KOLKEBA-351654 format. One record per residue (C-alpha): residue number from 1; x, y, z; residue in three letters. Coordinates in Angstrom, 2 decimals. Each point is the difference from the previous one (the first is absolute). Example, Ala and Ser with C-alpha at 12.3 -4.5 7.8 and 13.67 -1.06 7.14 Angstrom:
# KOLKEBA-351654
+-----+---------+---------+---------+------+
| pos |       u |       v |       w | code |
+-----+---------+---------+---------+------+
|   1 |   12.30 |   -4.50 |    7.80 |  ala |
|   2 |    1.37 |    3.44 |   -0.66 |  ser |
+-----+---------+---------+---------+------+
This chain:
# KOLKEBA-351654
+-----+---------+---------+---------+------+
| pos |       u |       v |       w | code |
+-----+---------+---------+---------+------+
|   1 |    7.63 |    8.49 |  -13.34 |  unk |
|   2 |    2.53 |    2.40 |    1.50 |  unk |
|   3 |   -0.57 |    1.85 |    3.26 |  unk |
|   4 |    0.00 |    3.76 |    0.19 |  unk |
|   5 |    3.45 |    1.54 |    0.29 |  unk |
|   6 |    0.75 |    1.47 |    3.43 |  unk |
|   7 |    2.18 |    3.09 |   -0.05 |  unk |
|   8 |    2.83 |    0.73 |    2.41 |  unk |
|   9 |   -1.49 |    2.59 |    2.31 |  unk |
|  10 |    1.81 |    2.62 |    2.03 |  unk |
|  11 |   -1.35 |    0.04 |    3.54 |  unk |
|  12 |    0.89 |    2.80 |    2.40 |  unk |
|  13 |   -0.55 |   -1.19 |    3.57 |  unk |
|  14 |   -0.35 |    2.82 |    2.54 |  unk |
|  15 |    0.23 |   -1.02 |    3.65 |  unk |
|  16 |   -0.02 |    2.06 |    3.17 |  unk |
|  17 |   -1.89 |    0.81 |    3.18 |  unk |
|  18 |   -3.58 |    1.21 |    0.16 |  unk |
|  19 |   -0.28 |    3.67 |   -0.89 |  unk |
|  20 |    3.41 |    0.38 |   -1.67 |  unk |
|  21 |   -1.53 |    0.69 |   -3.42 |  unk |
|  22 |    0.14 |   -3.35 |   -1.83 |  unk |
|  23 |   -3.45 |    0.32 |   -1.53 |  unk |
|  24 |    0.46 |    3.66 |   -0.90 |  unk |
|  25 |    3.38 |   -0.65 |   -1.68 |  unk |
|  26 |   -1.30 |   -3.11 |   -1.76 |  unk |
|  27 |   -3.03 |    1.84 |   -1.38 |  unk |
|  28 |    2.27 |    2.84 |   -1.12 |  unk |
|  29 |    2.20 |   -2.44 |   -1.94 |  unk |
|  30 |   -3.03 |   -1.73 |   -1.52 |  unk |
|  31 |   -1.37 |    3.38 |   -1.07 |  unk |
|  32 |    3.28 |    0.94 |   -1.69 |  unk |
|  33 |    0.77 |   -3.22 |   -1.87 |  unk |
|  34 |   -2.65 |   -1.05 |   -2.53 |  unk |
|  35 |   -0.99 |   -3.66 |    0.18 |  unk |
|  36 |    0.81 |   -0.33 |    3.69 |  unk |
|  37 |   -2.25 |   -2.07 |    2.23 |  unk |
|  38 |   -0.21 |    0.95 |    3.67 |  unk |
|  39 |   -0.46 |   -2.69 |    2.67 |  unk |
|  40 |   -0.48 |    0.86 |    3.65 |  unk |
|  41 |    0.71 |   -3.16 |    2.02 |  unk |
|  42 |   -2.59 |    1.07 |    2.56 |  unk |
|  43 |   -2.71 |   -0.49 |   -2.64 |  unk |
|  44 |    1.05 |   -3.63 |   -0.24 |  unk |
|  45 |   -0.95 |   -0.71 |    3.63 |  unk |
|  46 |   -2.85 |    2.45 |    0.54 |  unk |
|  47 |   -1.93 |   -1.93 |    2.64 |  unk |
|  48 |   -2.24 |    1.76 |    2.50 |  unk |
|  49 |    0.85 |    0.17 |    2.77 |  unk |
|  50 |    3.68 |   -0.02 |   -0.91 |  unk |
|  51 |    1.92 |   -3.16 |    0.88 |  unk |
|  52 |    3.76 |    0.15 |   -0.60 |  unk |
|  53 |    0.74 |   -3.67 |    0.60 |  unk |
|  54 |    2.41 |   -2.31 |   -1.80 |  unk |
|  55 |   -2.97 |   -1.55 |   -1.79 |  unk |
|  56 |   -1.36 |    3.32 |   -1.33 |  unk |
|  57 |    3.48 |    1.22 |   -0.97 |  unk |
|  58 |    0.63 |   -3.26 |   -1.89 |  unk |
|  59 |   -3.33 |    0.49 |   -1.79 |  unk |
|  60 |    0.99 |    3.57 |   -0.87 |  unk |
|  61 |    3.35 |   -1.17 |   -1.42 |  unk |
|  62 |   -1.84 |   -2.54 |   -2.18 |  unk |
|  63 |   -2.45 |    2.69 |   -1.14 |  unk |
|  64 |    2.82 |    2.44 |   -0.81 |  unk |
|  65 |    1.93 |   -2.56 |   -2.03 |  unk |
|  66 |   -3.17 |   -1.06 |   -1.82 |  unk |
|  67 |   -0.73 |    3.62 |   -0.93 |  unk |
|  68 |    3.56 |    0.54 |   -1.22 |  unk |
|  69 |   -0.25 |   -3.16 |   -2.11 |  unk |
|  70 |   -3.22 |    1.28 |   -1.55 |  unk |
|  71 |    1.47 |    3.42 |   -0.72 |  unk |
|  72 |    2.91 |   -1.73 |   -1.77 |  unk |
|  73 |   -2.52 |   -1.45 |   -2.46 |  unk |
|  74 |   -1.48 |    3.42 |   -0.76 |  unk |
|  75 |    1.47 |    1.70 |   -3.07 |  unk |
|  76 |   -0.98 |    3.43 |    1.37 |  unk |
|  77 |    2.02 |   -0.43 |    3.21 |  unk |
|  78 |    3.73 |    0.66 |   -0.14 |  unk |
|  79 |    0.90 |    0.42 |    3.68 |  unk |
|  80 |   -1.41 |   -0.65 |    3.48 |  unk |
|  81 |    0.44 |    1.95 |    3.22 |  unk |
|  82 |   -0.69 |   -2.06 |    3.13 |  unk |
|  83 |   -0.24 |    1.81 |    3.33 |  unk |
|  84 |   -0.33 |   -1.90 |    3.24 |  unk |
|  85 |    1.33 |    0.00 |    3.53 |  unk |
|  86 |    2.25 |   -3.07 |    0.08 |  unk |
|  87 |    1.74 |   -0.37 |    3.35 |  unk |
|  88 |   -0.15 |   -3.81 |    0.24 |  unk |
|  89 |    3.02 |   -1.70 |   -1.59 |  unk |
|  90 |   -2.13 |   -2.91 |   -1.22 |  unk |
|  91 |   -2.34 |    2.41 |   -1.83 |  unk |
|  92 |    2.96 |    1.67 |   -1.73 |  unk |
|  93 |    1.40 |   -3.41 |   -0.91 |  unk |
|  94 |   -3.30 |   -1.26 |   -1.45 |  unk |
|  95 |   -0.47 |    3.19 |   -2.04 |  unk |
|  96 |    3.62 |   -0.20 |   -1.22 |  unk |
|  97 |   -0.29 |   -3.69 |   -0.93 |  unk |
|  98 |   -3.38 |    0.57 |   -1.67 |  unk |
|  99 |    1.32 |    2.88 |   -2.09 |  unk |
| 100 |    3.00 |   -2.13 |   -1.00 |  unk |
| 101 |   -2.35 |   -2.80 |   -1.06 |  unk |
| 102 |   -1.94 |    2.54 |   -2.09 |  unk |
| 103 |    3.34 |    1.10 |   -1.51 |  unk |
| 104 |   -0.72 |    3.59 |    0.96 |  unk |
| 105 |    2.66 |    2.68 |   -0.13 |  unk |
| 106 |   -0.12 |    1.21 |    3.60 |  unk |
| 107 |    1.02 |    3.32 |    1.51 |  unk |
| 108 |   -0.51 |    0.03 |    3.74 |  unk |
| 109 |    0.17 |    3.08 |    2.23 |  unk |
| 110 |   -0.84 |    0.71 |    3.61 |  unk |
| 111 |   -1.19 |    3.45 |    0.98 |  unk |
| 112 |    0.87 |    1.45 |    3.39 |  unk |
| 113 |   -0.13 |    3.45 |    1.55 |  unk |
| 114 |    0.62 |    1.80 |    3.26 |  unk |
| 115 |   -2.43 |   -0.40 |    2.87 |  unk |
| 116 |   -0.96 |    3.67 |   -0.39 |  unk |
| 117 |   -0.82 |   -0.43 |   -3.69 |  unk |
| 118 |   -2.02 |   -3.15 |    0.70 |  unk |
| 119 |   -2.07 |    1.81 |    2.63 |  unk |
| 120 |   -0.61 |    2.93 |   -2.36 |  unk |
| 121 |   -1.05 |   -2.27 |   -2.87 |  unk |
| 122 |   -2.17 |   -2.04 |    2.33 |  unk |
| 123 |   -1.83 |    3.08 |    1.22 |  unk |
| 124 |   -0.54 |    1.24 |   -3.57 |  unk |
| 125 |   -1.63 |   -3.31 |   -1.03 |  unk |
| 126 |   -2.79 |   -0.39 |    2.53 |  unk |
| 127 |   -2.34 |   -1.38 |   -2.70 |  unk |
| 128 |    1.69 |   -3.42 |    0.20 |  unk |
| 129 |   -1.63 |   -2.35 |    2.51 |  unk |
| 130 |    3.45 |   -1.03 |    1.28 |  unk |
| 131 |    0.98 |    3.52 |    1.05 |  unk |
| 132 |   -0.63 |   -0.49 |    3.71 |  unk |
| 133 |    2.36 |    0.78 |    2.88 |  unk |
| 134 |    0.44 |   -3.73 |    0.65 |  unk |
| 135 |    1.17 |   -0.72 |   -3.56 |  unk |
| 136 |    2.19 |    3.11 |   -0.03 |  unk |
| 137 |    1.87 |   -1.36 |    3.02 |  unk |
| 138 |    0.33 |   -3.40 |   -1.70 |  unk |
| 139 |    1.36 |    1.70 |   -3.13 |  unk |
| 140 |    2.43 |    2.19 |    1.94 |  unk |
| 141 |    1.38 |   -3.08 |    1.77 |  unk |
| 142 |    0.48 |   -1.75 |   -3.36 |  unk |
| 143 |    2.10 |    2.80 |   -1.55 |  unk |
| 144 |    3.41 |   -1.35 |    1.12 |  unk |
| 145 |   -0.75 |   -3.44 |   -1.46 |  unk |
| 146 |   -0.96 |    1.42 |   -3.38 |  unk |
| 147 |    2.95 |    2.42 |    0.04 |  unk |
| 148 |    2.35 |   -3.00 |    0.32 |  unk |
| 149 |   -1.37 |   -1.80 |   -3.08 |  unk |
| 150 |    1.66 |   -0.06 |   -3.43 |  unk |
| 151 |   -0.37 |    2.86 |   -2.48 |  unk |
| 152 |   -1.55 |    2.53 |    2.38 |  unk |
| 153 |   -1.06 |    3.41 |   -1.23 |  unk |
| 154 |   -0.26 |    2.60 |    2.75 |  unk |
| 155 |   -3.01 |    2.05 |   -1.06 |  unk |
| 156 |    0.30 |    2.54 |    2.84 |  unk |
| 157 |   -0.79 |    3.46 |   -1.32 |  unk |
| 158 |   -0.53 |   -1.23 |   -3.57 |  unk |
| 159 |   -3.15 |    0.67 |   -2.03 |  unk |
| 160 |   -1.64 |   -3.08 |   -1.51 |  unk |
| 161 |    0.98 |    0.87 |   -3.58 |  unk |
| 162 |    3.67 |    0.04 |    1.07 |  unk |
| 163 |   -0.36 |   -3.39 |    1.74 |  unk |
| 164 |   -1.59 |   -1.43 |   -3.16 |  unk |
| 165 |    2.81 |    1.49 |   -2.10 |  unk |
| 166 |    2.67 |   -1.59 |    2.23 |  unk |
| 167 |   -1.70 |   -3.40 |   -0.22 |  unk |
| 168 |   -0.27 |    0.21 |   -3.78 |  unk |
| 169 |    3.62 |    1.16 |   -0.36 |  unk |
| 170 |    1.22 |   -2.93 |    2.09 |  unk |
| 171 |   -1.73 |   -2.35 |   -2.42 |  unk |
| 172 |    1.64 |    1.40 |   -3.12 |  unk |
| 173 |    2.75 |   -2.10 |   -1.56 |  unk |
| 174 |    3.54 |    1.14 |    0.85 |  unk |
| 175 |    1.61 |    2.23 |   -2.58 |  unk |
| 176 |   -3.28 |    1.36 |   -1.32 |  unk |
| 177 |   -0.03 |    3.77 |   -0.23 |  unk |
| 178 |   -2.75 |    2.51 |   -0.57 |  unk |
| 179 |    0.41 |    1.96 |   -3.23 |  unk |
+-----+---------+---------+---------+------+
């Protein structure tokens, strides 16, 4: 008996500080591209009260990779967007190695913005439980680290649909033109 064929899956990984717009951009992409699954890494470690330890992050990585593996087996799913704040090198490495083991086609981007834009976005999203002054200060302090990562998109002043468009354009094969 043969096992079910697993398709090569494109996975867009969106990283960045809290409040930069990862979730909003990821949902926008998922809403524009039929067959796209949306994974928010925070869902994969939703423990109350929140504990951001090495153990819970390792569990979240395992959960994320398991979900991606399951989506690969689904004939309806053609792409995955993963959004998660990944500022620990070991987390990035485990996600990267796991996606390689799943033979995923990976496009990785990091979103950043100016401090002013982050504060504005933060204040416009008070419905999120993380939107406290304490976490805003943590996020502001993390901006330089994210801005120094690979493949950074500065989203300052950009509407979410433009950010999604930039991410999707970066993932298009070279030489492909719109007709």
